[in-house]
N, C-alpha and C positions, 0 to 999 in steps of 0.2 A: 488595537481596539477591535472587538468583534462586531461584525455587521449583524443587523437584525433582519430576520426573514419575515416576509409577509404571510407565510404559511408555515405550519409545523409539519406538513406532509412532505416526505421525500420518497423518491423512487429510484430504482436502478434501471439503467439503459445500457445496452451494449455500446462499447466504444467502437466507432467506425472512422474511416479515413475522412469522412465529411465533418466530423466534429473535432478533429485534431487541432484546428486553429485555436479553439477555446482551451483545449487541454494544454497546448504549448504556452498560451498566455499565463495560465496558472503555474505551470512547471517553471517558467522563467522567473516568476516573482517569488516562488517558494524556495528555490535552491540557488546556491552560488555556482553549482556545477550541474545544471539541469540535463535531463535527457533531451536529445534533439529529435527532430522529425523522423529521421531514419530509424532511431531506436523504436519509436512507436509503430512505424510502418512495418518494421521487421517483426515485431511482436504480433501485430495483426495478421501479417502474411503467414506466420508460423502457427496461427490458430490458438494462441495463448488466450486465456480467460482475461478479458479486459472490459471492465465495467465502469460506468459513470454513475455518480450519486448526484441526483438532480432534485431541486425544489423549484417547481414551476420551470422557468427558463434559466435558473441559476445553477451553475456548476459548483457543487459543494466540494467534490473530490472525486478520486478515481483510484482504481488499482489494476495492476497487471500481474498475472500469476501464470506459472508454467507447470503443467502436470507432468509428473514422472511416473514410474511404475507403481509405487505405493505411497507417493508423497507429492506434495505441491510446494513449489518454491515461489514465494512472494518476491517479485522483482521490483515493483514500484507501488507505493501507496502514498497518496498525497491528499491532504485537505487544503483547500484554498485558504491562504493566510487570513482572509477576512472572516472565515468561519472556524478557525482553529479554537480549541478549548471548549467546544460545544458538544463533544461526544460523537462527532461524525466518524472519527477514526475507529472507534469501537463498533459502530454500526457496520462499517466496511469490513472490519476483521471478523465480525460475526457472520456476515454474508459470505465471506471467503471460506470460513470454516464449514458452513452449511454446504456450499458448492463442493468443496474438497471431499467431504464425507460422501456426497452423492457420486463422486468420481471414484470412490473406493480407496481414497487415500487414508493412510494411517497417521501421517505426519505432515505438519506444515513447517517450512524452513524459511529463514530470512537472514539478511545481513543488515546491520544498522551502524551508522557511524558511532564510534565510542563517545564522541562529544555530543551526540544528540540525546541528552539525558531525558528530555521530555518524551521522545518516542520510546526510549527504553522503558520508562515508567509505564507508558500505555501498554506496551507488549507484555511486560511482567504482570500488570493488572489483569490482562487477558489470559494469563496462565503460561506464557512463553518462558522458557528457561534458557539461561546462558549456557552454551555448550562449547564455545571455543572463540578464538579470535584470529582474524586474518590480518597479517601485518601489511601495512601500506596498500590497503585495498582501494580506498577512495582518493580521488584527486582533492587537493586542499589548496589553500592560498599560497602564492609565491612559489609555485612549482613543487610544493611539499606534498606528502601523502598522509592519509589518516587511516588508522586501523579500523576494522569492522568487527563488531561483536557478531558471532553466529548464534542465532537463537532458534529454538524449535518448540513446537507444541505437539504433544501426542493427542490426536483428535479424540480418542476414547476417553481421555481425562477431562475433557471440557463438556461432556454430555451430562446433563442433569436428568437422571432417570427416576426422579421422585414423582 
């Protein structure tokens, strides 16, 4: 069941080491195989783009992305479970695309679990295309592995020039 916000205003803030405790609480609830503190600290130390989506003092979600030469790779995007299904993933994906264009990127890339149909639908609705599959990419239950879909978005294709 989705939680109701007291405000409809949301804002982005840079992710910092000081707010990783809240990020980790969301990460651990959202995933069976969450990122750990070291993953986030490494991303911040490496200078990756890491943004929080906030409404008042409520953490709605976050994303971490790595800039390449002419592309950006989305490493983690998470909507807090209480706020899923409210369009916040689309807000973060739009913000990511705007930032990536500003960095001179032509492409956005990501991997998503083949079983995460809800996320795949969100990405496809945003214009991402399936371009490949990585075998045994993600850890799964009972020591098994799950394939990842590789998806990409050509940034020039998502610009409305009307």
